[in-house]
C-alpha positions as CSV (number, residue, x, y, z in Angstrom):
1,M,168.8,-76.6,131.2
2,L,171.4,-74.6,129.3
3,A,168.9,-72.0,129.4
4,V,169.7,-68.6,128.0
5,R,171.9,-68.5,126.5
6,H,180.9,-70.7,115.7
7,T,183.1,-72.0,115.0
8,M,186.9,-72.3,114.6
9,A,188.4,-74.6,112.1
10,A,192.2,-74.4,112.5
11,L,193.5,-77.8,111.5
12,V,196.8,-77.1,113.1
13,I,198.4,-77.4,116.5
14,L,196.9,-74.6,118.5
15,T,198.8,-73.0,121.4
16,S,196.6,-70.1,122.4
17,A,192.9,-70.9,121.6
18,C,192.5,-71.8,125.3
19,G,194.3,-69.8,127.9
20,G,197.1,-71.6,129.7
21,A,198.3,-73.4,126.7
22,E,201.9,-74.4,126.1
23,P,203.7,-75.6,123.0
24,T,203.3,-79.2,122.1
25,T,206.1,-81.4,123.5
26,A,206.8,-85.1,123.9
27,R,207.2,-85.0,127.6
28,P,204.9,-87.3,129.7
29,A,201.6,-85.8,130.7
30,P,200.9,-85.4,134.5
31,P,197.5,-86.7,135.5
32,P,194.6,-84.2,135.5
33,R,194.3,-82.2,138.7
34,A,191.0,-83.6,139.9
35,A,189.8,-86.5,141.9
36,A,189.5,-89.7,139.8
37,P,185.9,-90.4,138.6
38,S,184.0,-93.4,139.7
39,A,185.0,-95.5,136.7
40,S,188.3,-96.0,135.1
41,A,190.5,-93.0,134.4
42,P,190.2,-91.4,130.9
43,S,192.7,-92.1,128.3
44,T,194.8,-89.0,127.5
45,A,193.9,-89.4,123.8
46,V,190.6,-89.5,121.9
47,A,190.3,-92.9,120.2
48,P,192.3,-93.0,116.9
49,P,190.4,-94.3,113.9
50,S,190.0,-98.0,113.5
51,A,188.3,-100.2,111.0
52,P,184.6,-99.7,111.8
53,A,182.3,-102.7,112.0
54,R,179.7,-100.7,110.1
55,A,179.9,-98.7,106.8
56,Y,179.6,-95.3,108.4
57,P,180.3,-92.2,106.3
58,P,184.1,-91.7,106.6
59,S,185.5,-89.3,109.1
60,R,189.1,-88.2,108.5
61,T,191.4,-87.2,111.4
62,V,193.9,-84.5,111.9
63,D,197.1,-84.4,113.9
64,V,196.1,-81.8,116.4
65,V,197.5,-81.8,119.9
66,H,196.8,-78.9,122.3
67,V,199.0,-78.8,125.4
68,L,197.1,-77.4,128.3
69,H,198.8,-76.9,131.7
70,G,201.4,-79.5,130.7
71,V,198.9,-82.1,129.5
72,P,198.7,-83.0,125.8
73,V,195.1,-83.0,124.6
74,P,194.8,-84.8,121.3
75,D,191.9,-83.5,119.1
76,P,191.8,-85.6,115.9
77,Y,188.3,-84.3,115.0
78,R,189.0,-80.6,115.4
79,W,188.0,-80.0,111.8
80,L,184.4,-80.9,112.6
81,E,184.1,-77.7,114.7
82,D,183.7,-75.6,111.6
83,G,180.0,-75.9,110.8
84,E,180.2,-73.4,108.0
85,S,182.7,-75.3,105.9
86,D,181.5,-77.2,102.9
87,E,183.3,-80.3,104.1
88,V,181.7,-80.4,107.5
89,Q,178.2,-79.7,106.0
90,A,178.8,-82.6,103.5
91,W,179.9,-84.9,106.4
92,T,176.9,-83.8,108.4
93,G,174.5,-84.5,105.6
94,A,176.0,-87.9,104.9
95,Q,175.7,-88.8,108.6
96,D,172.1,-87.7,108.8
97,A,171.2,-89.5,105.6
98,F,172.9,-92.7,106.9
99,A,171.1,-92.4,110.2
100,R,167.7,-91.8,108.7
101,A,168.1,-94.7,106.3
102,E,168.8,-97.0,109.3
103,L,166.0,-95.6,111.4
104,A,163.5,-96.0,108.6
105,K,164.1,-99.7,108.6
106,L,163.1,-100.1,112.3
107,P,160.1,-102.4,112.8
108,E,158.4,-100.2,115.5
109,R,158.9,-96.8,113.9
110,D,155.6,-96.5,112.0
111,A,153.5,-97.7,114.9
112,L,155.3,-95.3,117.2
113,L,154.9,-92.4,114.8
114,K,151.2,-93.0,114.7
115,R,151.0,-93.3,118.5
116,F,153.1,-90.2,119.2
117,R,150.9,-88.1,116.9
118,E,147.8,-89.3,118.8
119,L,149.5,-88.2,122.0
120,H,150.9,-84.8,120.8
121,D,148.3,-83.6,118.3
122,I,145.8,-82.7,121.1
123,E,144.4,-79.6,122.4
124,R,146.7,-77.9,124.9
125,V,145.9,-74.7,126.8
126,G,148.1,-72.5,129.0
127,A,147.1,-70.8,132.2
128,P,145.9,-67.2,131.5
129,L,147.8,-64.1,132.2
130,Q,145.7,-61.1,133.2
131,R,146.6,-57.5,132.3
132,G,144.3,-54.5,132.2
133,G,141.1,-56.6,132.5
134,R,142.1,-58.8,129.6
135,H,143.2,-62.4,129.7
136,F,146.0,-63.8,127.5
137,W,146.8,-67.5,127.1
138,S,148.4,-70.0,124.7
139,K,146.5,-72.7,122.9
140,K,147.2,-75.4,120.4
141,S,144.1,-76.9,118.7
142,V,143.9,-80.4,117.2
143,G,145.4,-80.3,113.8
144,Q,147.6,-77.2,114.5
145,E,151.4,-77.6,114.4
146,K,152.1,-74.8,116.8
147,E,150.6,-73.0,119.8
148,A,148.9,-69.6,119.2
149,V,148.2,-66.8,121.6
150,Y,144.6,-65.9,122.4
151,W,143.0,-63.0,124.3
152,R,139.6,-62.1,125.6
153,Q,138.0,-59.2,127.5
154,G,137.5,-60.3,131.0
155,K,136.8,-63.9,132.1
156,A,133.7,-64.3,129.9
157,G,134.7,-62.4,126.8
158,E,134.8,-64.0,123.3
159,P,138.2,-65.7,122.7
160,K,140.2,-64.1,119.8
161,V,143.4,-65.2,118.1
162,L,146.1,-62.6,118.6
163,L,149.3,-64.3,117.4
164,D,149.3,-67.4,115.2
165,P,152.7,-68.6,114.1
166,N,151.0,-71.4,112.1
167,Q,150.4,-68.7,109.6
168,W,153.8,-67.0,109.6
169,S,155.7,-69.2,107.1
170,P,154.7,-71.9,104.6
171,D,157.3,-74.3,105.9
172,G,156.8,-73.6,109.6
173,S,160.3,-72.2,110.0
174,V,159.2,-68.9,111.8
175,S,158.5,-69.4,115.5
176,L,157.0,-67.5,118.3
177,G,159.2,-67.0,121.3
178,S,158.4,-65.3,124.6
179,W,155.5,-62.8,124.8
180,L,154.4,-60.2,127.4
181,P,151.3,-58.0,127.6
182,S,151.6,-54.4,128.7
183,W,150.3,-53.5,132.1
184,D,147.1,-52.0,130.6
185,G,146.6,-55.0,128.2
186,R,146.7,-52.7,125.1
187,Y,149.8,-54.2,123.6
188,V,151.8,-57.4,123.5
189,A,155.5,-57.5,122.9
190,Y,156.7,-60.8,121.5
191,Q,159.8,-62.6,120.0
192,V,159.9,-63.8,116.5
193,K,162.5,-66.6,115.8
194,K,163.8,-68.4,112.8
195,N,163.8,-72.2,113.2
196,N,163.0,-71.9,116.9
197,A,166.6,-70.7,117.6
198,D,167.5,-68.3,120.4
199,E,168.2,-65.5,117.9
200,A,165.1,-63.3,117.8
201,T,163.6,-60.0,116.8
202,L,161.1,-58.1,119.0
203,E,157.7,-57.0,117.6
204,I,154.7,-55.4,119.2
205,I,151.0,-55.8,118.4
206,D,148.0,-53.6,119.2
207,V,145.6,-56.1,120.9
208,A,142.2,-54.5,120.1
209,K,143.2,-53.8,116.5
210,G,145.0,-57.0,115.9
211,K,147.6,-55.0,114.0
212,K,151.4,-55.0,114.4
213,L,153.2,-51.8,115.1
214,P,155.6,-50.9,112.3
215,E,158.8,-51.2,114.3
216,V,161.0,-54.4,114.4
217,I,163.7,-54.5,117.1
218,E,166.8,-56.6,116.2
219,G,169.1,-58.3,118.7
220,A,166.3,-59.5,121.0
221,R,167.6,-63.1,121.7
222,Y,167.5,-62.5,125.4
223,A,164.3,-60.4,125.5
224,D,162.2,-63.0,127.3
225,R,160.1,-62.4,130.4
226,T,163.2,-61.9,132.5
227,A,164.8,-59.4,130.1
228,L,161.7,-57.5,128.9
229,A,159.6,-55.0,130.9
230,W,156.9,-52.5,130.1
231,D,157.0,-49.0,131.6
232,G,154.3,-47.9,134.0
233,R,152.4,-46.0,131.3
234,S,152.5,-49.0,128.8
235,A,154.1,-46.5,126.4
236,G,157.3,-48.3,125.8
237,I,159.5,-51.3,126.8
238,Y,162.8,-51.9,128.4
239,Y,164.6,-54.8,126.8
240,V,168.0,-56.5,126.6
241,K,169.7,-56.1,123.2
242,V,172.8,-57.8,121.8
243,P,174.9,-56.6,118.9
244,P,175.0,-58.7,115.7
245,L,177.7,-61.1,114.9
246,S,180.6,-59.7,113.0
247,R,184.3,-60.3,112.5
248,R,185.0,-58.6,115.8
249,I,182.1,-60.0,117.7
250,S,182.0,-63.8,118.2
251,A,179.0,-65.8,119.3
252,A,180.8,-66.7,122.6
253,D,181.5,-63.0,123.4
254,R,178.0,-61.6,122.6
255,P,176.4,-62.1,126.1
256,G,178.9,-59.7,127.6
257,L,178.0,-57.1,125.1
258,A,174.3,-57.1,125.9
259,E,172.8,-53.7,126.9
260,I,169.5,-52.6,128.4
261,R,167.7,-50.2,126.1
262,Y,164.3,-48.4,126.1
263,H,162.0,-48.4,123.1
264,A,159.1,-45.8,123.0
265,L,156.2,-47.1,120.9
266,G,156.3,-45.7,117.4
267,D,159.9,-44.7,117.5
268,D,162.7,-45.9,115.3
269,P,164.5,-48.7,117.2
270,A,167.8,-47.4,115.9
271,R,167.3,-44.5,118.3
272,D,166.4,-46.5,121.3
273,R,167.8,-45.0,124.5
274,L,170.7,-46.8,126.2
275,V,169.6,-47.4,129.8
276,R,172.4,-49.6,131.1
277,Q,175.7,-50.4,129.5
278,A,177.1,-53.8,128.7
279,T,179.1,-55.7,131.4
280,R,181.8,-56.7,128.9
281,D,181.9,-60.0,130.7
282,P,180.6,-62.8,128.5
283,R,180.0,-65.0,131.6
284,T,177.1,-62.7,132.7
285,F,173.5,-62.1,131.7
286,L,171.6,-58.8,131.9
287,Q,168.0,-58.8,133.0
288,V,165.5,-56.0,133.6
289,A,162.3,-55.5,135.5
290,A,160.1,-52.5,136.2
291,S,157.5,-51.7,138.9
292,R,153.9,-51.3,137.8
293,D,153.7,-47.7,139.0
294,G,156.6,-46.8,136.8
295,R,158.9,-45.6,139.5
296,W,161.5,-48.3,139.9
297,L,163.7,-49.9,137.3
298,I,165.6,-53.0,138.3
299,A,168.7,-54.2,136.5
300,T,170.1,-57.6,137.4
301,V,173.6,-58.9,136.4
302,Q,173.5,-62.7,136.7
303,H,176.7,-64.6,137.1
304,G,175.9,-68.0,135.8
305,W,173.4,-69.7,138.0
306,V,175.2,-69.0,141.3
307,S,175.0,-65.2,142.0
308,T,173.4,-62.0,141.0
309,D,174.1,-58.3,141.4
310,V,171.0,-56.1,141.6
311,Y,170.7,-52.3,140.9
312,L,167.9,-49.8,141.2
313,Q,167.1,-46.7,139.3
314,D,164.4,-44.2,140.6
315,L,162.7,-43.1,137.4
316,R,160.9,-40.2,139.2
317,A,164.3,-38.6,139.3
318,G,164.6,-38.7,135.5
319,N,166.1,-41.0,132.9
320,S,169.6,-39.9,133.9
321,A,169.1,-40.9,137.6
322,P,172.1,-42.9,138.9
323,W,171.9,-46.6,139.4
324,K,172.2,-47.6,143.0
325,P,173.2,-51.1,144.2
326,L,170.7,-53.1,146.0
327,I,173.1,-56.0,146.4
328,Q,176.4,-56.8,144.8
329,A,179.5,-58.9,145.1
330,R,177.9,-61.7,147.2
331,P,178.0,-65.3,146.0
332,H,174.2,-65.8,146.1
333,M,171.1,-65.5,144.0
334,Y,168.6,-62.7,144.5
335,L,165.3,-62.7,142.6
336,V,163.5,-59.4,143.0
337,E,159.7,-58.8,142.6
338,P,158.6,-55.2,142.9
339,H,155.1,-54.6,144.2
340,R,153.5,-51.3,145.3
341,D,156.1,-49.6,147.6
342,H,158.3,-52.6,148.3
343,L,160.6,-55.1,146.8
344,Y,160.2,-58.8,147.6
345,V,163.6,-60.6,147.4
346,L,163.8,-64.4,147.1
347,T,167.4,-65.4,148.0
348,D,169.6,-68.3,149.1
349,D,171.9,-65.8,151.0
350,G,172.2,-67.4,154.5
351,A,169.5,-69.9,153.5
352,P,170.4,-72.7,150.9
353,N,166.7,-73.6,150.8
354,Y,165.8,-69.9,150.2
355,R,163.9,-67.3,152.1
356,V,162.1,-64.0,151.4
357,F,163.0,-60.4,152.4
358,R,160.9,-57.3,152.1
359,V,162.9,-54.2,151.2
360,D,162.0,-50.5,151.0
361,P,163.6,-49.3,147.8
362,R,163.9,-45.8,149.1
363,D,166.1,-47.0,151.9
364,P,167.5,-50.3,150.6
365,G,170.6,-50.8,152.9
366,R,171.2,-54.5,153.5
367,D,170.9,-53.9,157.3
368,R,167.3,-52.7,156.7
369,W,166.0,-55.7,154.9
370,V,163.2,-57.5,156.8
371,E,163.0,-61.2,156.6
372,I,159.3,-62.1,156.1
373,V,159.5,-65.8,155.1
374,P,162.2,-67.8,156.9
375,E,164.1,-70.7,155.4
376,R,162.7,-74.2,156.0
377,R,165.3,-76.9,156.5
378,D,163.2,-79.7,155.0
379,E,161.7,-77.9,152.0
380,K,163.1,-75.7,149.2
381,L,161.2,-72.4,148.5
382,D,161.2,-72.8,144.7
383,R,159.2,-69.9,143.4
384,L,157.7,-66.5,144.5
385,E,154.9,-64.8,142.7
386,I,152.8,-61.7,143.7
387,V,149.1,-62.6,143.2
388,G,146.1,-60.8,144.5
389,N,148.2,-58.5,146.8
390,R,149.6,-61.6,148.5
391,L,152.6,-63.9,148.2
392,G,152.2,-67.1,146.2
393,L,155.0,-69.5,147.4
394,V,155.8,-72.8,145.7
395,Y,157.7,-75.2,147.9
396,L,159.4,-78.5,147.0
397,K,159.4,-81.3,149.6
398,D,161.2,-84.4,148.3
399,V,160.7,-83.0,144.8
400,A,156.9,-82.7,145.1
401,A,155.2,-79.3,145.1
402,R,153.3,-77.5,147.8
403,L,151.5,-74.2,147.3
404,E,151.2,-71.6,150.1
405,V,149.7,-68.1,150.2
406,R,150.9,-65.5,152.6
407,E,150.2,-61.9,153.4
408,L,152.6,-59.3,152.1
409,D,154.2,-59.1,155.5
410,G,154.8,-62.8,155.5
411,R,152.0,-63.9,157.8
412,P,150.5,-67.3,156.7
413,A,147.1,-67.1,155.0
414,Y,146.5,-70.7,153.9
415,E,147.9,-73.7,152.0
416,V,146.3,-74.6,148.7
417,S,145.1,-78.2,148.4
418,L,146.7,-79.9,145.5
419,P,145.5,-83.1,143.7
420,G,148.5,-85.2,144.8
421,V,152.2,-85.6,144.3
422,G,153.1,-83.4,141.4
423,S,154.2,-80.1,140.0
424,V,152.8,-76.5,140.1
425,S,154.3,-75.8,136.7
426,T,152.9,-72.2,136.4
427,L,151.5,-69.7,138.9
428,R,150.3,-66.4,137.5
429,G,147.9,-63.6,138.0
430,D,147.5,-59.8,138.0
431,P,149.2,-58.7,141.2
432,E,146.1,-56.5,141.9
433,A,143.4,-58.9,140.9
434,D,141.6,-61.3,143.2
435,E,142.0,-64.4,141.0
436,A,145.1,-66.2,140.0
437,Y,145.8,-69.4,138.0
438,F,148.1,-72.3,138.4
439,T,148.8,-75.4,136.4
440,F,149.1,-78.7,138.2
441,E,150.4,-82.0,136.7
442,S,152.0,-85.3,137.6
443,F,153.4,-88.4,135.9
444,T,149.8,-89.8,135.7
445,L,147.8,-86.6,135.6
446,P,147.9,-84.4,132.4
447,P,148.1,-80.7,133.0
448,E,145.1,-79.0,134.4
449,I,144.5,-75.3,135.1
450,H,143.1,-74.3,138.5
451,E,141.6,-70.9,139.2
452,L,142.5,-69.7,142.7
453,S,140.4,-67.1,144.6
454,V,143.3,-65.4,146.4
455,P,141.1,-63.8,149.2
456,T,139.4,-67.1,150.1
457,G,141.7,-69.9,149.0
458,R,139.0,-71.7,147.0
459,T,140.1,-73.4,143.8
460,E,138.2,-74.6,140.7
461,V,139.5,-76.6,137.8
462,T,138.9,-74.5,134.6
463,Y,140.7,-76.8,132.1
464,R,141.8,-80.4,131.9
465,T,144.1,-81.6,129.2
466,R,142.6,-84.7,127.4
467,V,145.2,-87.3,126.5
468,P,144.3,-90.6,124.9
469,V,146.0,-92.7,127.7
470,D,144.5,-94.9,130.4
471,T,146.6,-93.4,133.2
472,A,144.8,-95.6,135.7
473,A,146.8,-98.6,134.5
474,Y,150.1,-97.0,135.7
475,T,151.6,-96.1,139.0
476,T,154.5,-93.9,140.2
477,E,156.9,-94.8,142.9
478,Q,159.5,-92.6,144.5
479,V,162.7,-94.6,145.4
480,F,166.1,-93.5,146.6
481,A,169.4,-94.8,145.3
482,T,172.6,-94.5,147.3
483,S,175.4,-92.7,145.4
484,K,179.1,-93.4,145.6
485,D,179.6,-91.0,148.6
486,G,176.5,-92.2,150.4
487,T,174.2,-89.4,149.2
488,R,170.5,-90.5,148.9
489,V,169.4,-89.7,145.3
490,P,165.6,-89.6,144.7
491,M,164.1,-91.1,141.6
492,F,160.6,-91.5,140.3
493,V,159.7,-94.8,138.6
494,L,156.6,-94.8,136.3
495,R,155.4,-98.3,135.3
496,G,152.4,-100.6,134.9
497,K,150.5,-101.3,138.2
498,D,150.7,-105.1,137.6
499,A,154.2,-105.1,136.1
500,P,156.4,-107.8,137.7
501,R,159.8,-106.8,139.1
502,D,161.7,-109.7,137.4
503,G,164.4,-107.7,135.6
504,T,162.8,-108.1,132.2
505,A,161.2,-104.6,131.7
506,P,162.8,-102.4,129.1
507,A,163.6,-99.2,131.0
508,V,164.4,-95.6,130.1
509,L,166.4,-93.6,132.7
510,H,166.1,-89.8,132.2
511,G,168.3,-87.2,134.0
512,Y,169.7,-83.7,133.8
513,G,171.6,-82.7,136.9
514,G,172.6,-79.1,136.4
515,F,171.9,-75.3,136.5
516,S,169.7,-75.6,139.6
517,L,166.9,-77.1,137.4
518,A,164.5,-79.3,139.3
519,L,162.9,-82.3,137.5
520,T,159.6,-82.3,139.3
521,P,156.8,-84.8,138.5
522,S,155.4,-83.9,135.1
523,F,153.2,-85.5,132.6
524,W,155.6,-87.1,130.0
525,S,153.4,-88.0,127.0
526,K,156.5,-89.6,125.4
527,A,156.7,-92.2,128.2
528,Y,153.4,-93.9,127.4
529,P,154.2,-95.7,124.2
530,W,157.2,-97.2,126.0
531,L,155.0,-98.1,129.0
532,E,152.4,-99.7,126.7
533,R,155.1,-102.0,125.5
534,G,155.8,-103.3,129.0
535,G,158.5,-100.8,129.8
536,L,159.2,-98.4,132.7
537,F,160.2,-94.8,132.7
538,A,162.5,-93.4,135.5
539,V,163.4,-89.8,136.2
540,A,166.5,-89.4,138.5
541,N,166.8,-86.2,140.6
542,L,170.6,-85.8,140.5
543,R,172.8,-83.3,142.3
544,G,173.4,-80.2,140.3
545,G,169.7,-79.7,140.0
546,G,167.5,-77.5,142.3
547,E,165.4,-80.2,144.0
548,Y,167.0,-79.7,147.4
549,G,168.1,-76.1,147.2
550,E,171.4,-74.4,146.5
551,A,173.5,-76.9,148.5
552,W,172.2,-79.7,146.2
553,H,173.0,-77.5,143.1
554,R,176.6,-76.7,144.2
555,A,177.2,-80.4,145.1
556,G,176.9,-81.2,141.4
557,M,178.6,-78.2,139.7
558,R,182.1,-77.2,138.7
559,H,184.7,-79.4,140.5
560,N,181.8,-81.5,142.0
561,K,180.4,-82.4,138.6
562,Q,181.5,-86.0,138.9
563,N,178.9,-86.4,141.7
564,V,176.2,-86.0,139.0
565,F,177.6,-88.9,137.0
566,D,178.0,-91.0,140.1
567,D,174.4,-90.3,141.0
568,V,173.0,-91.4,137.6
569,I,175.2,-94.5,137.7
570,A,173.8,-95.2,141.2
571,A,170.3,-94.7,139.9
572,A,170.9,-97.2,137.1
573,E,172.4,-99.7,139.5
574,H,169.4,-99.3,141.8
575,L,167.0,-100.2,139.0
576,V,169.0,-103.3,138.3
577,R,169.6,-104.3,141.9
578,Q,165.9,-104.0,142.8
579,G,164.7,-106.1,139.9
580,Y,163.2,-103.4,137.7
581,T,165.4,-104.1,134.7
582,R,168.8,-105.4,133.6
583,P,171.7,-103.6,131.9
584,D,170.9,-105.2,128.6
585,R,167.3,-103.7,128.9
586,L,168.3,-100.2,130.1
587,V,168.4,-97.0,128.0
588,I,169.7,-93.7,129.3
589,E,168.5,-90.4,127.8
590,G,169.1,-86.7,128.3
591,R,169.1,-83.4,126.5
592,S,171.6,-80.5,126.5
593,N,173.3,-80.7,129.9
594,G,171.5,-84.0,130.2
595,G,173.2,-84.9,126.9
596,L,176.5,-84.4,128.7
597,L,175.2,-86.7,131.4
598,V,174.5,-89.4,128.8
599,G,178.0,-89.0,127.3
600,A,179.7,-89.2,130.7
601,A,177.6,-92.2,131.8
602,I,178.3,-94.3,128.8
603,T,182.0,-93.6,128.6
604,Q,182.4,-94.2,132.4
605,R,180.1,-97.3,132.6
606,P,179.6,-98.7,129.1
607,D,178.6,-102.0,130.6
608,L,175.6,-100.5,132.5
609,F,173.4,-99.5,129.5
610,R,172.3,-101.2,126.3
611,A,171.4,-98.0,124.5
612,A,171.6,-94.2,124.8
613,L,169.6,-91.3,123.4
614,C,171.6,-88.1,123.4
615,Q,170.1,-84.8,122.4
616,V,171.9,-81.5,121.6
617,P,174.7,-82.4,124.0
618,L,177.9,-80.9,125.3
619,M,180.8,-83.4,124.8
620,D,184.1,-81.5,124.4
621,M,184.4,-79.9,127.9
622,V,187.9,-78.7,127.2
623,R,186.7,-76.3,124.4
624,Y,183.0,-75.8,125.1
625,H,183.5,-72.2,126.3
626,L,184.7,-71.2,122.8
627,F,181.4,-71.9,121.1
628,G,177.8,-70.8,121.2
629,S,176.7,-69.6,124.7
630,G,179.5,-71.5,126.3
631,K,181.1,-68.7,128.3
632,T,177.9,-68.1,130.2
633,W,178.2,-71.6,131.6
634,I,181.7,-71.1,133.1
635,E,180.3,-70.5,136.6
636,E,178.6,-73.9,136.3
637,Y,181.3,-76.0,134.7
638,G,184.6,-74.1,135.1
639,S,187.0,-73.3,132.3
640,A,190.0,-75.1,130.8
641,N,191.8,-71.8,131.1
642,D,192.1,-72.5,134.8
643,P,194.5,-75.4,135.8
644,D,192.2,-76.8,138.5
645,D,189.1,-76.4,136.4
646,F,190.9,-78.1,133.5
647,G,191.7,-81.1,135.7
648,A,188.1,-81.6,136.6
649,L,186.8,-81.0,133.1
650,F,189.3,-83.3,131.4
651,S,188.7,-86.1,133.8
652,Y,185.1,-86.5,132.7
653,S,184.9,-84.8,129.2
654,P,183.1,-87.5,127.2
655,Y,184.9,-86.8,123.9
656,H,188.2,-87.2,125.7
657,R,187.2,-90.5,127.5
658,V,186.4,-92.4,124.3
659,R,188.8,-95.4,124.1
660,P,189.3,-97.8,121.1
661,G,188.1,-101.3,121.3
662,T,185.4,-100.7,123.8
663,A,181.9,-102.1,123.5
664,Y,179.9,-98.9,124.0
665,P,176.1,-98.9,124.2
666,S,174.2,-98.3,121.0
667,L,173.9,-94.5,120.6
668,L,171.6,-92.2,118.8
669,V,172.9,-88.6,118.8
670,M,170.1,-86.1,118.0
671,S,171.4,-82.7,116.8
672,V,169.7,-79.8,115.1
673,D,170.7,-77.4,112.3
674,S,170.0,-74.1,114.0
675,D,171.4,-74.5,117.6
676,D,172.9,-71.2,118.5
677,R,173.1,-72.2,122.2
678,V,175.1,-75.5,122.3
679,D,177.1,-75.7,119.2
680,P,176.5,-78.9,117.2
681,M,180.2,-79.4,116.9
682,H,179.9,-81.4,120.2
683,A,177.5,-83.9,118.6
684,R,179.7,-84.2,115.4
685,K,183.0,-84.7,117.2
686,F,181.6,-87.3,119.7
687,T,179.8,-89.2,116.9
688,A,183.0,-89.4,114.8
689,A,185.1,-90.5,117.8
690,L,182.6,-93.2,119.0
691,Q,182.0,-94.5,115.4
692,A,185.8,-95.1,115.1
693,A,186.2,-96.6,118.6
694,S,183.2,-98.7,119.6
695,T,182.9,-102.4,119.1
696,G,179.3,-102.3,120.5
697,G,176.1,-101.2,118.9
698,P,175.5,-98.7,116.1
699,V,176.3,-95.0,116.5
700,L,174.0,-92.7,114.5
701,L,173.8,-88.9,114.2
702,R,170.4,-87.6,113.3
703,V,170.1,-83.9,112.5
704,Q,166.7,-82.1,112.7
705,E,166.2,-79.3,110.1
706,K,164.6,-76.0,111.0
707,A,165.1,-76.5,114.7
708,G,167.0,-74.8,117.5
709,H,168.3,-75.9,120.8
710,G,164.8,-76.7,122.1
711,G,164.1,-78.7,119.0
712,G,161.4,-77.9,116.4
713,D,158.2,-76.3,117.7
714,R,156.0,-78.2,115.3
715,V,154.1,-81.3,116.3
716,Q,155.4,-83.2,113.3
717,S,159.0,-82.5,114.2
718,T,158.4,-83.7,117.7
719,V,156.6,-86.9,116.8
720,E,159.2,-87.8,114.2
721,E,162.1,-87.3,116.6
722,L,160.4,-89.3,119.3
723,A,159.4,-92.2,116.9
724,D,163.0,-92.4,115.7
725,A,164.4,-92.3,119.2
726,Y,162.2,-94.9,120.8
727,A,162.2,-97.2,117.8
728,F,166.0,-97.2,117.9
729,A,166.0,-97.9,121.6
730,L,163.5,-100.8,121.3
731,S,165.4,-102.3,118.4
732,Q,168.6,-102.5,120.4
733,I,166.9,-104.0,123.4
734,A,165.2,-106.6,121.3
735,R,168.6,-108.0,120.1
């Protein structure tokens, strides 16, 4: 997940764009300072142009060599970094037109387009959020392109539409982001986004009147539910604000300039009060929370996905009360939930699988924290929610969810019975109300909403998603591959119940492996057209994710990143060795950090995959931190400014591993036109390099219009992208 959070076009030899650079020289380059990856060592040069086997749109090269820490780093496609230049836009348009022309010819595309629309143009409902006696939830009706937000008074009130982005723009380019009701349910604050990008404004609507307040707050790209909080009187909001881009403020530096501000309803946003100043460190995020009684304000400074500093302000002492540290300068994560007169802290400090402390904010010294939920060695405590004046705890055991409820002092109350091996994808409720709601799903069970009586533990299914699939014909197996260093890597395999294991099945292998994100068993609608054609769909739980706690995450980040690629290679080899598929029937796919995974896998083991589907990827790991939200990922990946980090990054950077004359798998790179998180320069440069170098299958670059890093939020955008992707994969396997 490169969750949360342009361009330079110097076509010259650069000596200072990355720290630690030296002038270009002809001296031999020492090897990168990192352990060798599992496959052959990377070439020290990106593949030079060669006569392509296909009539791709031409991609010129430039003589750019950047010497970093004594190592020459050629960059012949540096010019493709400047997404604002007319030349790059023309190149991108030509590549997209070429790709779409090729994709339109594919024999399975029309049938897949029809099937994906059947699977995605269905009714979808989200679990309700209760505030002030009102229920709020998301819903997409059949025939609608986007989800809307509904509300009703109590459980039995008449449903009413509150926010409907289907009506916001004729072309569907205006999107709804995160939304949050006030404590009394009178108002909802929500993000408005163009093209579903991260950039957003914040608006507020009066629920009963259905009327927007006049103010529009700019710079609210981070004002999601972790960076937006209502005050105790529901009279205003605390939010994280970033300044606009300018000649002096680059996209990469903006996160460090984020501030916490307070907006009183009805005021001019230009006069919003500064609550906490910017960190001036672009590697950090600011977050904000507030207690329901209006007393405590909580500011969190998040350093990547590995540590947080937490500060408290006692608002009863006035707006100018000092911030006091709850915890700081410790290499651990602390997630704080305020409730009544205590703070509940979920942390990996001293517990890689996480534990919970209760803290009195009036006397918050670390030696006074009380552990109320100890760590479990065989399960990760994945989530903590306050529901019905109790603790709702979601655990992961071998990637499958368990749900426990405990008293506020940590004493066990009961375990909630779940339908099977799957995911508790949401858990929410009013902290003071008796009922809560959670969503459960699995690979063969579409999402269903359960109402939980917190006092009694009784559950009732209140909504089932209806999907036109005979899920009874399919089964899920959890298997374990053995990685290069002996680590057991779990993987779920979804396939037909009667499918033979004779190596003939076309297989899709999906992975991510980063940012402590756990790929738990979920209902993947996109898998079923593939399964219906005799295929199988595998999800690998790689190191770098959060499936087994922080130790699992750290084993796949920074200098350990190669472990992630070893893991996915081991997963692919396991599928082949156990007779599920063959390399000439195997497709690898991934998005964002998972796109990096795809790039690393096919450049390290091009013989292991027939085709690859690569969405909004990172590919140039030497320069990633100079673009988009890249600096916020330095704690996860490292930075080429550091000699040791550079050695690790350069050893696996997919763009720098491309070698001429290699039969790489057929590749479909899927980029978007409004990605302000992972800069599309990665997709452009990698496509150009592979088109010039590969003697294997086709290399196509498809660019989605009016879409951000998460893709388009319209059904049509989703089904077209999926139809193109899987028609491409099937066409390559059929050869």
